[in-house]
N, CA, C and O atoms as a CHARMM CRD file, in Angstrom:
* protein
*
  312
    1    1 MET  N     79.77400 119.33100 150.18200 PROA 1      0.00000
    2    1 MET  CA    80.79800 119.30900 151.22600 PROA 1      0.00000
    3    1 MET  C     80.92600 117.88500 151.76900 PROA 1      0.00000
    4    1 MET  O     79.92100 117.28300 152.14600 PROA 1      0.00000
    5    2 PRO  N     82.13900 117.33700 151.81600 PROA 2      0.00000
    6    2 PRO  CA    82.34400 115.96800 152.30100 PROA 2      0.00000
    7    2 PRO  C     81.99400 115.82400 153.78300 PROA 2      0.00000
    8    2 PRO  O     81.98700 116.79400 154.54100 PROA 2      0.00000
    9    3 MET  N     81.70700 114.59200 154.16300 PROA 3      0.00000
   10    3 MET  CA    81.43900 114.30100 155.57500 PROA 3      0.00000
   11    3 MET  C     82.76500 114.03500 156.27600 PROA 3      0.00000
   12    3 MET  O     83.65200 113.39000 155.71700 PROA 3      0.00000
   13    4 SER  N     82.89600 114.53300 157.49900 PROA 4      0.00000
   14    4 SER  CA    84.11000 114.29400 158.27500 PROA 4      0.00000
   15    4 SER  C     84.04400 112.92700 158.94400 PROA 4      0.00000
   16    4 SER  O     82.96600 112.36400 159.13600 PROA 4      0.00000
   17    5 GLY  N     85.21400 112.40300 159.29500 PROA 5      0.00000
   18    5 GLY  CA    85.27400 111.12500 160.00300 PROA 5      0.00000
   19    5 GLY  C     84.46800 111.13700 161.29000 PROA 5      0.00000
   20    5 GLY  O     83.69100 110.21400 161.53200 PROA 5      0.00000
   21    6 PRO  N     84.63600 112.17600 162.13600 PROA 6      0.00000
   22    6 PRO  CA    83.85900 112.22000 163.37000 PROA 6      0.00000
   23    6 PRO  C     82.34200 112.27100 163.12100 PROA 6      0.00000
   24    6 PRO  O     81.56500 111.72800 163.90500 PROA 6      0.00000
   25    7 GLU  N     81.92900 112.92100 162.03300 PROA 7      0.00000
   26    7 GLU  CA    80.50600 112.99200 161.71100 PROA 7      0.00000
   27    7 GLU  C     79.96400 111.61400 161.32300 PROA 7      0.00000
   28    7 GLU  O     78.87600 111.22600 161.75000 PROA 7      0.00000
   29    8 ILE  N     80.72200 110.88500 160.51900 PROA 8      0.00000
   30    8 ILE  CA    80.32700 109.52600 160.11900 PROA 8      0.00000
   31    8 ILE  C     80.27100 108.63300 161.35400 PROA 8      0.00000
   32    8 ILE  O     79.31000 107.89100 161.55500 PROA 8      0.00000
   33    9 GLU  N     81.31300 108.71600 162.17700 PROA 9      0.00000
   34    9 GLU  CA    81.40300 107.91700 163.40200 PROA 9      0.00000
   35    9 GLU  C     80.21000 108.18600 164.31900 PROA 9      0.00000
   36    9 GLU  O     79.61800 107.25400 164.86400 PROA 9      0.00000
   37   10 SER  N     79.86300 109.44700 164.48600 PROA 10     0.00000
   38   10 SER  CA    78.74700 109.83100 165.34600 PROA 10     0.00000
   39   10 SER  C     77.42300 109.27100 164.83300 PROA 10     0.00000
   40   10 SER  O     76.60900 108.78700 165.61900 PROA 10     0.00000
   41   11 MET  N     77.20300 109.33300 163.52500 PROA 11     0.00000
   42   11 MET  CA    75.95800 108.81700 162.95500 PROA 11     0.00000
   43   11 MET  C     75.82600 107.31400 163.17900 PROA 11     0.00000
   44   11 MET  O     74.74700 106.81900 163.50300 PROA 11     0.00000
   45   12 ILE  N     76.93500 106.59300 163.00300 PROA 12     0.00000
   46   12 ILE  CA    76.91300 105.14300 163.20000 PROA 12     0.00000
   47   12 ILE  C     76.66400 104.82200 164.67100 PROA 12     0.00000
   48   12 ILE  O     75.84500 103.95900 164.98700 PROA 12     0.00000
   49   13 GLN  N     77.36800 105.51200 165.57400 PROA 13     0.00000
   50   13 GLN  CA    77.21100 105.23500 167.00400 PROA 13     0.00000
   51   13 GLN  C     75.82700 105.61300 167.51400 PROA 13     0.00000
   52   13 GLN  O     75.32500 104.98500 168.44600 PROA 13     0.00000
   53   14 SER  N     75.20300 106.61900 166.92600 PROA 14     0.00000
   54   14 SER  CA    73.85000 106.99900 167.33600 PROA 14     0.00000
   55   14 SER  C     72.84800 105.91900 166.96200 PROA 14     0.00000
   56   14 SER  O     71.92000 105.63800 167.72100 PROA 14     0.00000
   57   15 ALA  N     73.03200 105.30900 165.79100 PROA 15     0.00000
   58   15 ALA  CA    72.08400 104.30400 165.31000 PROA 15     0.00000
   59   15 ALA  C     72.37700 102.90400 165.84600 PROA 15     0.00000
   60   15 ALA  O     71.47700 102.07200 165.95600 PROA 15     0.00000
   61   16 ILE  N     73.64400 102.65400 166.17900 PROA 16     0.00000
   62   16 ILE  CA    74.05000 101.33000 166.67700 PROA 16     0.00000
   63   16 ILE  C     74.76000 101.54000 168.00500 PROA 16     0.00000
   64   16 ILE  O     75.99000 101.57300 168.05200 PROA 16     0.00000
   65   17 PRO  N     73.99200 101.68400 169.09300 PROA 17     0.00000
   66   17 PRO  CA    74.59900 101.92500 170.40800 PROA 17     0.00000
   67   17 PRO  C     75.59800 100.82200 170.76300 PROA 17     0.00000
   68   17 PRO  O     75.34900  99.64000 170.52700 PROA 17     0.00000
   69   18 GLY  N     76.71300 101.22400 171.32400 PROA 18     0.00000
   70   18 GLY  CA    77.73300 100.26000 171.71600 PROA 18     0.00000
   71   18 GLY  C     78.71400  99.94700 170.60000 PROA 18     0.00000
   72   18 GLY  O     79.67000  99.20100 170.80900 PROA 18     0.00000
   73   19 ALA  N     78.49200 100.50900 169.41100 PROA 19     0.00000
   74   19 ALA  CA    79.41100 100.26200 168.29600 PROA 19     0.00000
   75   19 ALA  C     80.73000 100.98100 168.54200 PROA 19     0.00000
   76   19 ALA  O     80.76500 102.10700 169.03800 PROA 19     0.00000
   77   20 VAL  N     81.80700 100.30300 168.18400 PROA 20     0.00000
   78   20 VAL  CA    83.12900 100.91300 168.19200 PROA 20     0.00000
   79   20 VAL  C     83.47200 101.16800 166.72800 PROA 20     0.00000
   80   20 VAL  O     83.48700 100.24300 165.91600 PROA 20     0.00000
   81   21 VAL  N     83.74800 102.42500 166.39700 PROA 21     0.00000
   82   21 VAL  CA    83.99700 102.80700 165.00900 PROA 21     0.00000
   83   21 VAL  C     85.42400 103.33600 164.88700 PROA 21     0.00000
   84   21 VAL  O     85.82400 104.24800 165.61000 PROA 21     0.00000
   85   22 GLU  N     86.18500 102.75100 163.96000 PROA 22     0.00000
   86   22 GLU  CA    87.54100 103.21800 163.67600 PROA 22     0.00000
   87   22 GLU  C     87.53500 103.77800 162.25700 PROA 22     0.00000
   88   22 GLU  O     87.30100 103.04600 161.29500 PROA 22     0.00000
   89   23 MET  N     87.79100 105.07200 162.13100 PROA 23     0.00000
   90   23 MET  CA    87.77500 105.74200 160.83100 PROA 23     0.00000
   91   23 MET  C     89.20000 105.97100 160.32800 PROA 23     0.00000
   92   23 MET  O     90.09000 106.32600 161.10100 PROA 23     0.00000
   93   24 THR  N     89.40800 105.76500 159.03000 PROA 24     0.00000
   94   24 THR  CA    90.68900 106.03700 158.39100 PROA 24     0.00000
   95   24 THR  C     90.42800 106.85000 157.12700 PROA 24     0.00000
   96   24 THR  O     89.62500 106.45100 156.28400 PROA 24     0.00000
   97   25 ASP  N     91.10200 107.98300 156.99600 PROA 25     0.00000
   98   25 ASP  CA    91.00600 108.82000 155.80200 PROA 25     0.00000
   99   25 ASP  C     91.96100 108.22300 154.76900 PROA 25     0.00000
  100   25 ASP  O     93.17700 108.36700 154.89600 PROA 25     0.00000
  101   26 LEU  N     91.42800 107.56500 153.76000 PROA 26     0.00000
  102   26 LEU  CA    92.24400 106.79900 152.81100 PROA 26     0.00000
  103   26 LEU  C     93.08700 107.66000 151.87600 PROA 26     0.00000
  104   26 LEU  O     94.19300 107.27200 151.50000 PROA 26     0.00000
  105   27 ALA  N     92.56900 108.82400 151.50100 PROA 27     0.00000
  106   27 ALA  CA    93.26500 109.64400 150.51000 PROA 27     0.00000
  107   27 ALA  C     93.76000 110.97300 151.07800 PROA 27     0.00000
  108   27 ALA  O     94.37300 111.76300 150.36000 PROA 27     0.00000
  109   28 GLY  N     93.50100 111.22200 152.35100 PROA 28     0.00000
  110   28 GLY  CA    93.91500 112.47700 152.95500 PROA 28     0.00000
  111   28 GLY  C     93.08800 113.66600 152.48700 PROA 28     0.00000
  112   28 GLY  O     93.49400 114.81800 152.64600 PROA 28     0.00000
  113   29 ASP  N     91.90800 113.37400 151.90000 PROA 29     0.00000
  114   29 ASP  CA    91.07800 114.44700 151.35700 PROA 29     0.00000
  115   29 ASP  C     89.74900 114.61100 152.09600 PROA 29     0.00000
  116   29 ASP  O     88.88700 115.38100 151.67200 PROA 29     0.00000
  117   30 ASN  N     89.59000 113.88200 153.20100 PROA 30     0.00000
  118   30 ASN  CA    88.36200 113.96000 154.00500 PROA 30     0.00000
  119   30 ASN  C     87.13900 113.53800 153.19500 PROA 30     0.00000
  120   30 ASN  O     86.01800 113.95200 153.49200 PROA 30     0.00000
  121   31 ASP  N     87.35900 112.70800 152.16400 PROA 31     0.00000
  122   31 ASP  CA    86.27100 112.32800 151.26800 PROA 31     0.00000
  123   31 ASP  C     86.24700 110.83100 150.96000 PROA 31     0.00000
  124   31 ASP  O     85.22300 110.31200 150.51400 PROA 31     0.00000
  125   32 HSD  N     87.34600 110.13800 151.19000 PROA 32     0.00000
  126   32 HSD  CA    87.43300 108.69900 150.93400 PROA 32     0.00000
  127   32 HSD  C     87.79600 108.01900 152.25100 PROA 32     0.00000
  128   32 HSD  O     88.91300 108.15600 152.75100 PROA 32     0.00000
  129   33 TRP  N     86.83900 107.29000 152.79700 PROA 33     0.00000
  130   33 TRP  CA    86.98400 106.76500 154.15500 PROA 33     0.00000
  131   33 TRP  C     86.97100 105.24500 154.19000 PROA 33     0.00000
  132   33 TRP  O     86.36900 104.58600 153.34200 PROA 33     0.00000
  133   34 ALA  N     87.64800 104.71400 155.18800 PROA 34     0.00000
  134   34 ALA  CA    87.51300 103.31400 155.57400 PROA 34     0.00000
  135   34 ALA  C     86.95100 103.33700 156.98900 PROA 34     0.00000
  136   34 ALA  O     87.41700 104.09900 157.83600 PROA 34     0.00000
  137   35 ALA  N     85.96200 102.51000 157.23900 PROA 35     0.00000
  138   35 ALA  CA    85.37900 102.41300 158.57300 PROA 35     0.00000
  139   35 ALA  C     85.36500 100.95800 159.00400 PROA 35     0.00000
  140   35 ALA  O     84.90100 100.08100 158.27500 PROA 35     0.00000
  141   36 LYS  N     85.87800 100.71800 160.19400 PROA 36     0.00000
  142   36 LYS  CA    85.74700  99.39600 160.81200 PROA 36     0.00000
  143   36 LYS  C     84.75800  99.57300 161.95600 PROA 36     0.00000
  144   36 LYS  O     84.99600 100.34800 162.88200 PROA 36     0.00000
  145   37 VAL  N     83.65000  98.85000 161.88000 PROA 37     0.00000
  146   37 VAL  CA    82.59800  98.96100 162.88000 PROA 37     0.00000
  147   37 VAL  C     82.47500  97.62800 163.60100 PROA 37     0.00000
  148   37 VAL  O     82.21100  96.60000 162.97900 PROA 37     0.00000
  149   38 THR  N     82.66700  97.65100 164.90600 PROA 38     0.00000
  150   38 THR  CA    82.54700  96.45700 165.73100 PROA 38     0.00000
  151   38 THR  C     81.38500  96.68700 166.68300 PROA 38     0.00000
  152   38 THR  O     81.37800  97.66000 167.43700 PROA 38     0.00000
  153   39 ALA  N     80.39800  95.78800 166.64900 PROA 39     0.00000
  154   39 ALA  CA    79.20900  95.99000 167.47600 PROA 39     0.00000
  155   39 ALA  C     78.58900  94.66100 167.88500 PROA 39     0.00000
  156   39 ALA  O     78.49600  93.73600 167.07900 PROA 39     0.00000
  157   40 PRO  N     78.16100  94.57400 169.15700 PROA 40     0.00000
  158   40 PRO  CA    77.48800  93.36600 169.62300 PROA 40     0.00000
  159   40 PRO  C     76.20000  93.08800 168.83600 PROA 40     0.00000
  160   40 PRO  O     75.78900  91.93500 168.70600 PROA 40     0.00000
  161   41 GLU  N     75.56500  94.14700 168.31200 PROA 41     0.00000
  162   41 GLU  CA    74.31400  93.99700 167.56400 PROA 41     0.00000
  163   41 GLU  C     74.50100  93.19800 166.27800 PROA 41     0.00000
  164   41 GLU  O     73.51700  92.74500 165.69300 PROA 41     0.00000
  165   42 PHE  N     75.73400  93.01700 165.82900 PROA 42     0.00000
  166   42 PHE  CA    76.00800  92.27400 164.60500 PROA 42     0.00000
  167   42 PHE  C     75.97100  90.76400 164.82200 PROA 42     0.00000
  168   42 PHE  O     75.92900  90.00500 163.85400 PROA 42     0.00000
  169   43 ALA  N     75.98500  90.32100 166.06500 PROA 43     0.00000
  170   43 ALA  CA    76.00700  88.88500 166.36100 PROA 43     0.00000
  171   43 ALA  C     74.81100  88.19100 165.70400 PROA 43     0.00000
  172   43 ALA  O     73.67300  88.64700 165.82400 PROA 43     0.00000
  173   44 GLY  N     75.08400  87.08900 165.01100 PROA 44     0.00000
  174   44 GLY  CA    74.03800  86.30100 164.38000 PROA 44     0.00000
  175   44 GLY  C     73.54700  86.86200 163.05200 PROA 44     0.00000
  176   44 GLY  O     72.64600  86.29400 162.43400 PROA 44     0.00000
  177   45 LYS  N     74.13000  87.96600 162.61300 PROA 45     0.00000
  178   45 LYS  CA    73.72400  88.57100 161.34300 PROA 45     0.00000
  179   45 LYS  C     74.78400  88.29600 160.27700 PROA 45     0.00000
  180   45 LYS  O     75.97300  88.19300 160.57800 PROA 45     0.00000
  181   46 SER  N     74.33300  88.17900 159.03100 PROA 46     0.00000
  182   46 SER  CA    75.28000  87.98400 157.92800 PROA 46     0.00000
  183   46 SER  C     76.05400  89.28000 157.69300 PROA 46     0.00000
  184   46 SER  O     75.65300  90.34300 158.16600 PROA 46     0.00000
  185   47 ARG  N     77.14500  89.18900 156.97200 PROA 47     0.00000
  186   47 ARG  CA    77.95100  90.36700 156.64400 PROA 47     0.00000
  187   47 ARG  C     77.09300  91.38400 155.88200 PROA 47     0.00000
  188   47 ARG  O     77.20000  92.58700 156.11900 PROA 47     0.00000
  189   48 VAL  N     76.25200  90.90500 154.97700 PROA 48     0.00000
  190   48 VAL  CA    75.37300  91.80600 154.21200 PROA 48     0.00000
  191   48 VAL  C     74.41200  92.53600 155.15000 PROA 48     0.00000
  192   48 VAL  O     74.19500  93.73900 155.00300 PROA 48     0.00000
  193   49 GLN  N     73.83700  91.81600 156.10900 PROA 49     0.00000
  194   49 GLN  CA    72.92500  92.45300 157.07800 PROA 49     0.00000
  195   49 GLN  C     73.66800  93.47900 157.93500 PROA 49     0.00000
  196   49 GLN  O     73.13000  94.54600 158.23100 PROA 49     0.00000
  197   50 GLN  N     74.89400  93.16100 158.33200 PROA 50     0.00000
  198   50 GLN  CA    75.69700  94.08500 159.12800 PROA 50     0.00000
  199   50 GLN  C     75.96900  95.36300 158.34100 PROA 50     0.00000
  200   50 GLN  O     75.82400  96.46200 158.87600 PROA 50     0.00000
  201   51 HSD  N     76.35800  95.22800 157.09300 PROA 51     0.00000
  202   51 HSD  CA    76.65100  96.39800 156.25900 PROA 51     0.00000
  203   51 HSD  C     75.38600  97.22100 156.04100 PROA 51     0.00000
  204   51 HSD  O     75.43000  98.45100 156.04200 PROA 51     0.00000
  205   52 LYS  N     74.26800  96.54200 155.85600 PROA 52     0.00000
  206   52 LYS  CA    72.99500  97.25000 155.66800 PROA 52     0.00000
  207   52 LYS  C     72.66600  98.09700 156.89700 PROA 52     0.00000
  208   52 LYS  O     72.18200  99.22100 156.76400 PROA 52     0.00000
  209   53 MET  N     72.92500  97.56700 158.08300 PROA 53     0.00000
  210   53 MET  CA    72.68800  98.32600 159.32300 PROA 53     0.00000
  211   53 MET  C     73.51200  99.61300 159.32900 PROA 53     0.00000
  212   53 MET  O     73.01900 100.67300 159.71500 PROA 53     0.00000
  213   54 VAL  N     74.77100  99.51100 158.89900 PROA 54     0.00000
  214   54 VAL  CA    75.64700 100.69100 158.88600 PROA 54     0.00000
  215   54 VAL  C     75.15600 101.68800 157.83700 PROA 54     0.00000
  216   54 VAL  O     75.08700 102.88600 158.11100 PROA 54     0.00000
  217   55 TYR  N     74.81600 101.20800 156.64500 PROA 55     0.00000
  218   55 TYR  CA    74.33800 102.11500 155.60000 PROA 55     0.00000
  219   55 TYR  C     73.04500 102.80900 156.03400 PROA 55     0.00000
  220   55 TYR  O     72.85200 103.99200 155.75300 PROA 55     0.00000
  221   56 GLU  N     72.16400 102.08300 156.71500 PROA 56     0.00000
  222   56 GLU  CA    70.93300 102.70100 157.23000 PROA 56     0.00000
  223   56 GLU  C     71.26000 103.75900 158.27800 PROA 56     0.00000
  224   56 GLU  O     70.58600 104.78600 158.36200 PROA 56     0.00000
  225   57 ALA  N     72.29300 103.50700 159.07300 PROA 57     0.00000
  226   57 ALA  CA    72.71700 104.47100 160.09600 PROA 57     0.00000
  227   57 ALA  C     73.17700 105.78000 159.45200 PROA 57     0.00000
  228   57 ALA  O     73.09100 106.84400 160.06500 PROA 57     0.00000
  229   58 LEU  N     73.66300 105.69200 158.21700 PROA 58     0.00000
  230   58 LEU  CA    74.16600 106.87700 157.53100 PROA 58     0.00000
  231   58 LEU  C     73.05300 107.64700 156.81900 PROA 58     0.00000
  232   58 LEU  O     73.31600 108.61600 156.10700 PROA 58     0.00000
  233   59 GLY  N     71.82500 107.21200 157.01800 PROA 59     0.00000
  234   59 GLY  CA    70.66700 107.97600 156.58200 PROA 59     0.00000
  235   59 GLY  C     70.62700 108.34200 155.11200 PROA 59     0.00000
  236   59 GLY  O     70.25400 109.46200 154.76300 PROA 59     0.00000
  237   60 GLY  N     71.00100 107.42300 154.25300 PROA 60     0.00000
  238   60 GLY  CA    70.92100 107.69800 152.82900 PROA 60     0.00000
  239   60 GLY  C     72.02100 108.59500 152.29000 PROA 60     0.00000
  240   60 GLY  O     71.93100 109.07300 151.15900 PROA 60     0.00000
  241   61 LYS  N     73.05900 108.82900 153.08400 PROA 61     0.00000
  242   61 LYS  CA    74.14300 109.71100 152.63400 PROA 61     0.00000
  243   61 LYS  C     75.10800 108.99900 151.68300 PROA 61     0.00000
  244   61 LYS  O     75.86400 109.65500 150.96600 PROA 61     0.00000
  245   62 MET  N     75.08700 107.66400 151.67100 PROA 62     0.00000
  246   62 MET  CA    75.94300 106.92100 150.74700 PROA 62     0.00000
  247   62 MET  C     75.55700 107.27500 149.32500 PROA 62     0.00000
  248   62 MET  O     74.37500 107.33500 148.98800 PROA 62     0.00000
  249   63 GLY  N     76.55600 107.50700 148.49600 PROA 63     0.00000
  250   63 GLY  CA    76.30000 107.85800 147.11100 PROA 63     0.00000
  251   63 GLY  C     76.06200 109.34900 146.92300 PROA 63     0.00000
  252   63 GLY  O     76.04700 109.83200 145.79100 PROA 63     0.00000
  253   64 GLY  N     75.87600 110.07800 148.00500 PROA 64     0.00000
  254   64 GLY  CA    75.68900 111.52400 147.93000 PROA 64     0.00000
  255   64 GLY  C     76.90500 112.21700 148.49800 PROA 64     0.00000
  256   64 GLY  O     77.97900 112.19600 147.89600 PROA 64     0.00000
  257   65 VAL  N     76.73800 112.84300 149.67700 PROA 65     0.00000
  258   65 VAL  CA    77.87100 113.52700 150.30900 PROA 65     0.00000
  259   65 VAL  C     78.95300 112.54100 150.73200 PROA 65     0.00000
  260   65 VAL  O     80.11700 112.91300 150.88400 PROA 65     0.00000
  261   66 LEU  N     78.56900 111.29900 150.92000 PROA 66     0.00000
  262   66 LEU  CA    79.53800 110.25800 151.27100 PROA 66     0.00000
  263   66 LEU  C     79.56300 109.27000 150.12100 PROA 66     0.00000
  264   66 LEU  O     78.69500 108.40200 150.02100 PROA 66     0.00000
  265   67 HSD  N     80.55500 109.39900 149.25100 PROA 67     0.00000
  266   67 HSD  CA    80.54600 108.53500 148.07400 PROA 67     0.00000
  267   67 HSD  C     81.61500 107.45800 148.09300 PROA 67     0.00000
  268   67 HSD  O     81.63500 106.60500 147.20600 PROA 67     0.00000
  269   68 ALA  N     82.49200 107.47200 149.06500 PROA 68     0.00000
  270   68 ALA  CA    83.52600 106.44900 149.10900 PROA 68     0.00000
  271   68 ALA  C     83.73400 105.99200 150.54600 PROA 68     0.00000
  272   68 ALA  O     84.37600 106.67300 151.34600 PROA 68     0.00000
  273   69 LEU  N     83.17800 104.82300 150.85600 PROA 69     0.00000
  274   69 LEU  CA    83.33800 104.25400 152.19600 PROA 69     0.00000
  275   69 LEU  C     83.69000 102.78100 152.05400 PROA 69     0.00000
  276   69 LEU  O     82.90400 101.97900 151.54900 PROA 69     0.00000
  277   70 GLN  N     84.88600 102.44600 152.51000 PROA 70     0.00000
  278   70 GLN  CA    85.31500 101.05400 152.55000 PROA 70     0.00000
  279   70 GLN  C     84.90800 100.53300 153.92500 PROA 70     0.00000
  280   70 GLN  O     85.43100 100.99400 154.93900 PROA 70     0.00000
  281   71 LEU  N     83.99300  99.59000 153.96800 PROA 71     0.00000
  282   71 LEU  CA    83.38800  99.16600 155.22700 PROA 71     0.00000
  283   71 LEU  C     83.82000  97.75800 155.63400 PROA 71     0.00000
  284   71 LEU  O     83.80400  96.82300 154.83400 PROA 71     0.00000
  285   72 THR  N     84.20600  97.64100 156.90100 PROA 72     0.00000
  286   72 THR  CA    84.50300  96.34900 157.50500 PROA 72     0.00000
  287   72 THR  C     83.67400  96.26800 158.77900 PROA 72     0.00000
  288   72 THR  O     83.64800  97.21300 159.56800 PROA 72     0.00000
  289   73 THR  N     82.99300  95.13700 158.98200 PROA 73     0.00000
  290   73 THR  CA    82.20200  94.98200 160.19800 PROA 73     0.00000
  291   73 THR  C     82.66200  93.72900 160.95100 PROA 73     0.00000
  292   73 THR  O     83.17600  92.78000 160.35900 PROA 73     0.00000
  293   74 ALA  N     82.46100  93.75500 162.28000 PROA 74     0.00000
  294   74 ALA  CA    82.87800  92.62600 163.10700 PROA 74     0.00000
  295   74 ALA  C     82.04500  92.59000 164.37700 PROA 74     0.00000
  296   74 ALA  O     81.44800  93.58700 164.78300 PROA 74     0.00000
  297   75 VAL  N     82.02100  91.42100 164.98900 PROA 75     0.00000
  298   75 VAL  CA    81.38500  91.22600 166.29200 PROA 75     0.00000
  299   75 VAL  C     82.50800  91.20400 167.32000 PROA 75     0.00000
  300   75 VAL  O     83.54000  90.57600 167.08300 PROA 75     0.00000
  301   76 PRO  N     82.32900  91.88200 168.46700 PROA 76     0.00000
  302   76 PRO  CA    83.38900  91.85800 169.48800 PROA 76     0.00000
  303   76 PRO  C     83.72300  90.43100 169.89700 PROA 76     0.00000
  304   76 PRO  O     82.84300  89.57300 169.97900 PROA 76     0.00000
  305   77 THR  N     84.99900  90.18800 170.15300 PROA 77     0.00000
  306   77 THR  CA    85.42600  88.83100 170.50400 PROA 77     0.00000
  307   77 THR  C     85.41000  88.58100 172.00400 PROA 77     0.00000
  308   77 THR  O     85.48100  87.43100 172.43900 PROA 77     0.00000
  309   78 SER  N     85.31900  89.62700 172.79100 PROA 78     0.00000
  310   78 SER  CA    85.31800  89.39600 174.23900 PROA 78     0.00000
  311   78 SER  C     84.10300  90.00300 174.88900 PROA 78     0.00000
  312   78 SER  O     83.94000  89.90400 176.10500 PROA 78     0.00000
């Protein structure tokens, strides 16, 4: 069973407090997602480190129930 956008968003926000998560269903099938994650915790970290934080937040679900996630990360500008 695919993961829902709100479920993915909740997992990320639980692991990265203060993160703002914007989910987009890319194919309309609740199975291919784009996530933009903006979090102060990303400051001073490389893009690879930021993505690793998000993947860790998803608790190993990448490649399993969540097999398609287009990820964008950013540090808040204000």
